[in-house]
VOBA-1610 file (N, C-alpha, C; in pm, whole numbers, padded with zeros to 5 digits, always signed):
BEGIN
Unk+00085-00120+00000Unk+00000+00000+00000Unk+00088+00125+00000Unk+00054+00219-00080Unk+00130+00344-00088Unk+00111+00425+00039Unk+00219+00475+00095Unk+00210+00558+00215Unk+00186+00703+00176Unk+00070+00756+00214Unk+00033+00891+00173Unk+00051+00994+00283Unk+00071+00945+00408Unk+00080+01038+00522Unk-00028+01144+00511Unk-00153+01097+00505Unk-00263+01182+00462Unk-00288+01301+00554Unk-00265+01285+00683Unk-00289+01395+00776Unk-00160+01462+00821Unk-00054+01386+00833Unk+00070+01442+00887Unk+00140+01527+00781Unk+00183+01645+00822Unk+00255+01736+00732Unk+00392+01764+00793Unk+00494+01717+00726Unk+00629+01736+00778Unk+00676+01878+00749Unk+00724+01943+00855Unk+00776+02079+00842Unk+00928+02074+00855Unk+00997+02132+00757Unk+01142+02140+00761Unk+01181+02288+00758Unk+01227+02338+00871Unk+01271+02477+00881Unk+01422+02473+00906Unk+01499+02494+00801Unk+01642+02462+00805Unk+01732+02582+00832Unk+01676+02703+00837Unk+01759+02822+00855Unk+01769+02857+01004Unk+01883+02829+01070Unk+01894+02858+01213Unk+01887+03008+01244Unk+01919+03091+01144Unk+01912+03235+01163Unk+01767+03285+01167Unk+01681+03213+01096Unk+01540+03253+01089Unk+01454+03126+01089Unk+01437+03064+01206Unk+01370+02933+01216Unk+01218+02945+01211Unk+01167+03005+01105Unk+01025+03037+01096Unk+00979+03017+00950Unk+00857+02968+00933Unk+00791+02972+00802Unk+00679+03075+00810Unk+00672+03162+00712Unk+00568+03264+00708Unk+00507+03268+00569Unk+00376+03285+00563Unk+00309+03306+00436Unk+00173+03371+00460Unk+00110+03416+00352Unk-00022+03479+00359Unk-00122+03390+00286Unk-00228+03349+00354Unk-00340+03280+00290Unk-00441+03386+00247Unk-00465+03394+00117Unk-00558+03494+00065Unk-00648+03429-00039Unk-00780+03434-00017Unk-00872+03371-00111Unk-01011+03431-00094Unk-01094+03415-00196Unk-01236+03449-00186Unk-01319+03334-00240Unk-01253+03220-00262Unk-01323+03102-00314Unk-01381+03021-00199Unk-01505+02980-00212Unk-01569+02899-00109Unk-01504+02761-00108Unk-01423+02736-00007Unk-01347+02611-00005Unk-01274+02596+00128Unk-01223+02474+00151Unk-01125+02453+00258Unk-00991+02495+00198Unk-00945+02613+00236Unk-00824+02664+00171Unk-00697+02600+00225Unk-00704+02535+00340Unk-00600+02437+00372Unk-00668+02320+00443Unk-00632+02197+00403Unk-00703+02079+00452Unk-00657+02040+00593Unk-00733+01952+00654Unk-00702+01907+00789Unk-00567+01834+00790Unk-00483+01871+00886Unk-00352+01808+00899Unk-00297+01838+01039Unk-00181+01780+01069Unk-00116+01809+01198Unk+00035+01799+01181Unk+00106+01858+01275Unk+00252+01851+01279Unk+00297+01888+01419Unk+00427+01877+01445Unk+00479+01903+01579Unk+00499+02051+01607Unk+00495+02135+01505Unk+00524+02276+01521Unk+00404+02355+01572Unk+00430+02472+01626Unk+00324+02566+01663Unk+00291+02650+01540Unk+00163+02676+01521Unk+00119+02751+01403Unk+00025+02863+01446Unk+00057+02985+01405Unk-00025+03102+01438Unk-00099+03149+01314Unk-00228+03178+01330Unk-00310+03233+01221Unk-00366+03367+01269Unk-00322+03474+01206Unk-00368+03609+01244Unk-00451+03665+01128Unk-00577+03698+01155Unk-00668+03742+01049Unk-00643+03889+01018Unk-00603+03915+00894Unk-00576+04051+00848Unk-00700+04116+00787Unk-00777+04035+00715Unk-00899+04085+00650Unk-01004+03975+00646Unk-01130+04013+00660Unk-01240+03919+00642Unk-01271+03836+00764Unk-01337+03725+00738Unk-01385+03634+00843Unk-01366+03491+00793Unk-01305+03407+00875Unk-01274+03271+00832Unk-01306+03171+00943Unk-01326+03047+00902Unk-01349+02938+00997Unk-01221+02858+01012Unk-01175+02845+01136Unk-01059+02761+01165Unk-01103+02650+01259Unk-01069+02526+01223Unk-01107+02409+01302Unk-00984+02352+01371Unk-00994+02334+01501Unk-00887+02274+01581Unk-00945+02155+01656Unk-00895+02036+01620Unk-00950+01913+01676Unk-01102+01915+01658Unk-01180+01915+01765Unk-01325+01915+01750Unk-01386+02053+01767Unk-01307+02156+01779Unk-01359+02291+01799Unk-01358+02371+01669Unk-01460+02454+01652Unk-01468+02542+01536Unk-01469+02687+01584Unk-01389+02772+01517Unk-01379+02912+01553Unk-01402+02998+01428Unk-01513+03075+01427Unk-01529+03179+01325Unk-01457+03303+01375Unk-01353+03342+01306Unk-01269+03451+01355Unk-01262+03564+01253Unk-01251+03687+01304Unk-01251+03805+01220Unk-01121+03881+01233Unk-01111+03991+01161Unk-00991+04075+01158Unk-00944+04107+01300Unk-00814+04086+01322Unk-00756+04115+01453Unk-00754+03996+01548Unk-00810+03883+01506Unk-00811+03764+01592Unk-00687+03678+01564Unk-00641+03611+01669Unk-00526+03521+01658Unk-00570+03381+01700Unk-00545+03284+01613Unk-00567+03143+01646Unk-00430+03080+01669Unk-00417+03009+01782Unk-00292+02941+01815Unk-00314+02791+01801Unk-00242+02730+01709Unk-00249+02585+01691Unk-00132+02524+01767Unk-00163+02452+01873Unk-00058+02389+01952Unk+00000+02269+01879Unk+00113+02221+01927Unk+00179+02105+01868Unk+00085+01985+01868Unk+00087+01910+01758Unk+00010+01786+01745Unk-00141+01807+01753Unk-00189+01920+01700Unk-00333+01945+01692Unk-00378+01940+01547Unk-00486+01867+01520Unk-00546+01870+01387Unk-00604+02008+01361Unk-00581+02062+01242Unk-00635+02193+01211Unk-00662+02206+01061Unk-00763+02291+01029Unk-00803+02315+00891Unk-00866+02453+00883Unk-00866+02511+00761Unk-00922+02645+00742Unk-01023+02649+00629Unk-01134+02722+00652Unk-01243+02728+00554Unk-01278+02873+00522Unk-01301+02900+00394Unk-01347+03032+00347Unk-01490+03015+00298Unk-01581+03106+00341Unk-01722+03095+00304Unk-01757+03165+00174Unk-01656+03210+00101Unk-01680+03274-00028Unk-01657+03424-00026Unk-01637+03481+00093Unk-01604+03622+00105Unk-01452+03637+00119Unk-01394+03746+00070Unk-01248+03761+00071Unk-01189+03756+00212Unk-01082+03681+00225Unk-01008+03673+00351Unk-00858+03687+00324Unk-00788+03734+00426Unk-00642+03739+00421Unk-00592+03705+00561Unk-00510+03600+00570Unk-00463+03550+00699Unk-00312+03533+00695Unk-00243+03588+00794Unk-00099+03569+00805Unk-00072+03445+00888Unk+00011+03356+00836Unk+00041+03229+00901Unk+00190+03226+00938Unk+00217+03194+01065Unk+00355+03186+01114Unk+00372+03050+01180Unk+00473+02974+01136Unk+00496+02839+01185Unk+00637+02831+01241Unk+00649+02776+01362Unk+00782+02765+01423Unk+00782+02653+01527Unk+00901+02613+01565Unk+00920+02515+01671Unk+00968+02591+01794Unk+00901+02569+01907Unk+00931+02647+02027Unk+01078+02634+02068Unk+01133+02516+02051Unk+01271+02492+02095Unk+01370+02583+02023Unk+01336+02627+01902Unk+01426+02715+01828Unk+01435+02853+01892Unk+01338+02888+01977Unk+01337+03018+02043Unk+01367+03009+02192Unk+01318+02904+02256Unk+01340+02890+02400Unk+01330+02743+02441Unk+01445+02684+02475Unk+01442+02545+02520Unk+01369+02532+02653Unk+01382+02634+02737Unk+01315+02632+02868Unk+01164+02623+02851Unk+01108+02705+02763Unk+00963+02704+02741Unk+00921+02575+02671Unk+01002+02531+02575Unk+00970+02408+02502Unk+00962+02289+02597Unk+01057+02282+02690Unk+01058+02169+02784Unk+00943+02177+02883Unk+00880+02294+02894Unk+00766+02309+02984Unk+00638+02250+02929Unk+00636+02214+02798Unk+00518+02153+02734Unk+00391+02234+02760Unk+00397+02364+02732Unk+00283+02451+02757Unk+00177+02435+02648Unk+00051+02447+02687Unk-00060+02451+02593Unk-00118+02592+02598Unk-00132+02654+02480Unk-00182+02790+02473Unk-00332+02792+02445Unk-00395+02896+02491Unk-00535+02923+02459Unk-00550+02928+02307Unk-00654+02866+02254Unk-00668+02854+02109Unk-00701+02986+02041Unk-00787+03067+02102Unk-00834+03189+02038Unk-00805+03310+02126Unk-00744+03412+02065Unk-00719+03540+02134Unk-00780+03650+02049Unk-00866+03731+02109Unk-00933+03839+02037Unk-00912+03973+02108Unk-00909+04080+02028Unk-00907+04216+02079Unk-00795+04239+02181Unk-00675+04198+02146Unk-00559+04222+02230Unk-00469+04321+02157Unk-00460+04442+02210Unk-00387+04549+02141Unk-00238+04520+02128Unk-00181+04454+02230Unk-00038+04421+02224Unk-00010+04325+02109Unk-00093+04222+02096Unk-00077+04126+01988Unk-00100+04193+01852Unk-00201+04278+01844Unk-00228+04348+01718Unk-00109+04432+01673Unk-00045+04499+01769Unk+00070+04583+01735Unk+00188+04498+01686Unk+00213+04387+01755Unk+00324+04299+01716Unk+00299+04239+01578Unk+00178+04187+01556Unk+00148+04123+01428Unk+00146+04224+01314Unk+00104+04347+01341Unk+00106+04451+01238Unk+00249+04481+01194Unk+00341+04485+01291Unk+00482+04509+01258Unk+00539+04393+01177Unk+00510+04270+01218Unk+00559+04153+01145Unk+00505+04154+01002Unk+00377+04183+00987Unk+00316+04184+00853Unk+00379+04293+00766Unk+00397+04410+00821Unk+00456+04521+00745Unk+00598+04487+00701Unk+00677+04429+00791Unk+00815+04393+00757Unk+00819+04280+00653Unk+00729+04183+00670Unk+00725+04070+00577Unk+00686+04116+00437Unk+00592+04211+00429Unk+00549+04261+00299Unk+00659+04346+00233Unk+00726+04429+00312Unk+00829+04517+00256Unk+00959+04447+00226Unk+00996+04351+00311Unk+01118+04272+00297Unk+01241+04358+00267Unk+01252+04468+00342Unk+01373+04548+00332Unk+01487+04478+00405Unk+01608+04522+00383Unk+01722+04459+00447Unk+01703+04458+00599Unk+01725+04342+00659Unk+01709+04329+00804Unk+01569+04291+00848Unk+01478+04268+00752Unk+01338+04241+00792Unk+01326+04112+00872Unk+01412+04015+00843Unk+01405+03889+00919Unk+01444+03910+01065Unk+01542+03997+01087Unk+01580+04028+01225Unk+01463+04091+01301Unk+01396+04183+01234Unk+01282+04249+01299Unk+01171+04148+01327Unk+01139+04065+01227Unk+01033+03965+01245Unk+01067+03867+01357Unk+01193+03825+01362Unk+01235+03732+01466Unk+01225+03798+01604Unk+01268+03923+01613Unk+01260+03994+01741Unk+01115+04013+01786Unk+01028+04049+01693Unk+00886+04067+01726Unk+00821+03936+01766Unk+00861+03828+01700Unk+00806+03697+01733Unk+00850+03652+01872Unk+00974+03685+01909Unk+01021+03653+02045Unk+00940+03731+02150Unk+00911+03857+02119Unk+00825+03936+02209Unk+00687+03872+02220Unk+00635+03827+02107Unk+00503+03767+02106Unk+00500+03638+02188Unk+00602+03553+02172Unk+00607+03427+02247Unk+00609+03454+02397Unk+00693+03548+02439Unk+00701+03581+02582Unk+00566+03632+02633Unk+00499+03713+02553Unk+00369+03767+02592Unk+00264+03656+02602Unk+00264+03565+02504Unk+00168+03454+02506Unk+00192+03362+02625Unk+00318+03337+02657Unk+00351+03251+02771Unk+00297+03311+02901Unk+00310+03442+02915Unk+00267+03508+03039Unk+00116+03526+03046Unk+00051+03544+02933Unk-00092+03580+02935Unk-00186+03468+02890Unk-00137+03381+02799Unk-00232+03289+02736Unk-00192+03142+02742Unk-00096+03107+02826Unk-00066+02965+02851Unk-00169+02913+02950Unk-00245+02810+02910Unk-00357+02766+02994Unk-00326+02642+03077Unk-00233+02561+03034Unk-00196+02446+03115Unk-00067+02385+03062Unk-00014+02293+03139Unk+00106+02219+03100Unk+00064+02076+03070Unk+00102+02028+02952Unk+00070+01891+02914Unk+00188+01801+02950Unk+00160+01687+03009Unk+00267+01594+03047Unk+00325+01528+02922Unk+00447+01480+02934Unk+00509+01411+02820Unk+00427+01288+02782Unk+00369+01222+02883Unk+00287+01103+02857Unk+00162+01140+02776Unk+00098+01250+02814Unk-00022+01294+02742Unk+00013+01337+02600Unk+00123+01411+02584Unk+00165+01456+02452Unk+00200+01337+02363Unk+00268+01237+02423Unk+00303+01117+02348Unk+00179+01039+02307Unk+00080+01033+02396Unk-00044+00962+02366Unk-00118+01029+02251Unk-00125+01162+02254Unk-00194+01235+02148Unk-00125+01214+02013Unk+00007+01217+02014Unk+00081+01196+01890Unk+00061+01054+01838Unk+00060+00957+01928Unk+00040+00818+01889Unk-00097+00798+01827Unk-00201+00864+01883Unk-00336+00853+01827Unk-00340+00908+01686Unk-00273+01021+01663Unk-00272+01080+01530Unk-00197+00992+01430Unk-00089+00929+01476Unk-00014+00841+01388Unk-00097+00718+01351Unk-00173+00665+01448Unk-00260+00550+01420Unk-00369+00591+01321Unk-00421+00711+01339Unk-00524+00760+01248Unk-00468+00777+01107Unk-00344+00821+01097Unk-00280+00830+00966Unk-00284+00697+00893Unk-00258+00589+00966Unk-00259+00455+00906Unk-00396+00423+00848Unk-00501+00459+00921Unk-00637+00435+00875Unk-00668+00519+00751Unk-00629+00647+00753Unk-00659+00735+00641Unk-00583+00694+00515Unk-00461+00646+00533Unk-00387+00591+00419Unk-00461+00472+00359Unk-00514+00389+00447Unk-00587+00269+00404Unk-00713+00310+00327Unk-00784+00411+00378Unk-00904+00459+00309Unk-00868+00514+00171Unk-00760+00591+00163Unk-00718+00646+00034Unk-00689+00538-00068Unk-00636+00425-00022Unk-00600+00316-00112Unk-00720+00227-00148Unk-00831+00238-00071Unk-00941+00142-00088Unk-01079+00206-00099Unk-01086+00339-00115Unk-01215+00407-00111Unk-01310+00365-00224Unk-01258+00308-00333Unk-01344+00273-00446Unk-01428+00148-00420Unk-01400+00076-00313Unk-01483-00040-00277Unk-01550-00015-00143Unk-01639-00103-00104Unk-01710-00088+00023Unk-01617-00124+00139Unk-01608-00035+00237Unk-01520-00055+00353Unk-01606-00045+00479Unk-01594-00143+00566Unk-01671-00143+00690Unk-01589-00084+00804Unk-01657-00040+00908Unk-01588+00008+01028Unk-01505-00103+01091Unk-01557-00224+01085Unk-01483-00338+01142Unk-01350-00357+01069Unk-01352-00344+00938Unk-01229-00358+00859Unk-01128-00251+00896Unk-01174-00126+00913Unk-01084-00017+00950Unk-01029-00037+01091Unk-01114-00084+01182Unk-01068-00109+01319Unk-00959-00214+01321Unk-00973-00316+01234Unk-00872-00423+01230Unk-00736-00372+01181Unk-00739-00266+01099Unk-00612-00211+01047Unk-00521-00166+01160Unk-00579-00110+01266Unk-00497-00062+01378Unk-00525-00141+01507Unk-00583-00260+01490Unk-00598-00356+01600Unk-00674-00299+01719Unk-00791-00240+01689Unk-00879-00189+01794Unk-01015-00256+01782Unk-01090-00254+01892Unk-01228-00297+01884Unk-01304-00196+01799Unk-01416-00239+01742Unk-01493-00148+01656Unk-01543-00027+01733Unk-01590-00047+01856Unk-01639+00064+01938Unk-01528+00163+01969Unk-01411+00112+02007Unk-01298+00200+02040Unk-01252+00276+01917Unk-01249+00207+01803Unk-01208+00272+01679Unk-01305+00385+01642Unk-01435+00356+01648Unk-01535+00458+01613Unk-01521+00582+01702Unk-01495+00558+01831Unk-01479+00670+01924Unk-01354+00751+01889Unk-01243+00683+01863Unk-01118+00751+01829Unk-01134+00831+01700Unk-01196+00771+01599Unk-01211+00838+01470Unk-01297+00963+01484Unk-01412+00950+01548Unk-01502+01064+01560Unk-01442+01172+01649Unk-01370+01131+01752Unk-01305+01228+01841Unk-01201+01309+01764Unk-01128+01244+01675Unk-01020+01311+01602Unk-01068+01385+01478Unk-01166+01329+01405Unk-01208+01384+01276Unk-01340+01460+01284Unk-01406+01452+01398Unk-01535+01520+01418Unk-01641+01471+01321Unk-01632+01346+01277Unk-01732+01285+01191Unk-01712+01134+01195Unk-01816+01055+01169Unk-01799+00909+01165Unk-01723+00866+01041Unk-01667+00744+01042Unk-01584+00698+00929Unk-01656+00701+00795Unk-01783+00657+00791Unk-01854+00651+00663Unk-01869+00789+00601Unk-01897+00888+00682Unk-01909+01024+00630Unk-01777+01070+00571Unk-01667+01039+00639Unk-01535+01077+00589Unk-01507+01008+00455Unk-01539+00878+00447Unk-01515+00803+00323Unk-01596+00863+00208Unk-01722+00897+00236Unk-01806+00957+00132Unk-01751+01092+00086Unk-01695+01170+00180Unk-01637+01298+00140Unk-01516+01277+00048Unk-01436+01176+00078Unk-01323+01143-00009Unk-01374+01108-00148Unk-01477+01024-00154Unk-01533+00983-00283Unk-01588+01102-00361Unk-01658+01190-00292Unk-01719+01305-00358Unk-01612+01398-00414Unk-01504+01420-00338Unk-01396+01505-00387Unk-01329+01443-00510Unk-01309+01311-00506Unk-01251+01243-00622Unk-01344+01255-00742Unk-01475+01241-00716Unk-01573+01252-00824Unk-01571+01392-00886Unk-01558+01494-00803Unk-01552+01631-00855Unk-01435+01647-00952Unk-01319+01593-00916Unk-01203+01603-01005Unk-01230+01533-01139Unk-01294+01416-01133Unk-01325+01342-01256Unk-01429+01414-01340Unk-01530+01473-01274Unk-01633+01548-01346Unk-01573+01669-01417Unk-01483+01738-01349Unk-01419+01855-01410Unk-01341+01816-01535Unk-01282+01696-01531Unk-01203+01649-01647Unk-01290+01575-01749Unk-01423+01564-01717Unk-01519+01498-01806Unk-01474+01356-01841Unk-01439+01279-01740Unk-01389+01144-01763Unk-01500+01040-01748Unk-01614+01064-01813Unk-01724+00969-01811Unk-01855+01037-01778Unk-01961+00958-01780Unk-02092+01010-01741Unk-02098+01020-01589Unk-02204+01086-01539Unk-02219+01098-01394Unk-02228+00960-01330Unk-02306+00871-01390Unk-02323+00736-01335Unk-02191+00659-01335Unk-02115+00671-01443Unk-01986+00600-01452Unk-01889+00652-01346Unk-01886+00783-01328Unk-01794+00842-01229Unk-01837+00805-01088Unk-01968+00807-01061Unk-02017+00769-00929Unk-01974+00627-00894Unk-01987+00537-00991Unk-01948+00397-00967Unk-01797+00384-00950Unk-01721+00462-01026Unk-01574+00450-01021Unk-01515+00494-00889Unk-01586+00583-00815Unk-01534+00629-00686Unk-01596+00553-00568Unk-01681+00454-00598Unk-01728+00368-00489Unk-01873+00381-00449Unk-01953+00464-00521Unk-02096+00475-00489Unk-02173+00369-00569Unk-02249+00288-00498Unk-02328+00185-00565Unk-02470+00233-00593Unk-02511+00341-00530Unk-02645+00397-00548Unk-02631+00535-00613Unk-02676+00548-00737Unk-02662+00672-00814Unk-02734+00788-00744Unk-02856+00763-00695Unk-02933+00869-00629Unk-02866+00915-00499Unk-02812+00820-00427Unk-02740+00854-00303Unk-02619+00942-00335Unk-02549+00909-00442Unk-02434+00991-00485Unk-02479+01134-00515Unk-02591+01148-00587Unk-02640+01281-00621Unk-02675+01362-00497Unk-02740+01299-00400Unk-02777+01370-00276Unk-02654+01414-00199Unk-02556+01323-00187Unk-02433+01355-00114Unk-02356+01466-00184Unk-02351+01462-00316Unk-02279+01563-00393Unk-02343+01700-00374Unk-02477+01706-00383Unk-02548+01833-00366Unk-02526+01889-00226Unk-02528+01800-00127Unk-02510+01844+00011Unk-02370+01902+00031Unk-02272+01846-00037Unk-02133+01890-00017Unk-02098+02012-00101Unk-02141+02015-00227Unk-02101+02122-00319Unk-02213+02220-00352Unk-02337+02186-00315Unk-02447+02279-00340Unk-02497+02281-00483Unk-02462+02181-00562Unk-02509+02173-00700Unk-02516+02026-00742Unk-02579+02000-00855Unk-02586+01863-00907Unk-02458+01828-00982Unk-02416+01701-00977Unk-02295+01661-01051Unk-02306+01687-01202Unk-02428+01677-01256Unk-02446+01701-01400Unk-02412+01845-01438Unk-02431+01938-01342Unk-02399+02079-01368Unk-02249+02098-01391Unk-02169+02020-01322Unk-02024+02030-01338Unk-01983+01984-01477Unk-02046+01876-01525Unk-02014+01826-01660Unk-02047+01928-01767Unk-02154+02006-01745Unk-02199+02100-01847Unk-02112+02226-01854Unk-02039+02256-01743Unk-01960+02379-01741Unk-01841+02366-01833
//
């Protein structure tokens, strides 16, 4: 079976002088503009314009301009745009690159911070420097980020997670990766919950609980979403009739496929073929 590492996203930040990844997410298309995934790094999402939905584990946050979302290490996260323009600054880093003392403390930060003038001032400076990229901008961004980390530690650290708890959470995500890889390789046929539970050697009840706890949906719903997304790609490329494409992605009931497609995309699959 091909290993897809479907949820895990490996981050490689190789510059010791500037151990940070920064980018701007900007879109007005109704979509998940970044899919659900996890990694060991801390990820900050600061809303510059608009309103966006950010999902962390089982929590959903509709956040607006000036809000900061903090994604802690080993947390599933995804971002959704409702069709209105958004602009979000994303900063990714490993705590140990800035402070070994804080990293060893295994702190968990509050997920959502709103209307904090200190944070707004720091993030505005980082954004301005990142956009201008004048000589020395990385030094300024790094210095501002260090100020931000110290401020978050003092004001928004909510608890300390034990190494055992952190290890358990990471192990659960790794086990889930195995299941999602299996689904990706087998979604075109019928897959039972019992079959998926056997992949990671759990009882069916325990597996269902773990999957829903991590993905915020039951396994069958997730499988159907995978099928529908695959079908959309095939429809766009006009690789068969609607019925042929529905069957090729694993739907045995044509009407059920149509209902699921409309629920997910808000239109009929035949409309995609006609475009």
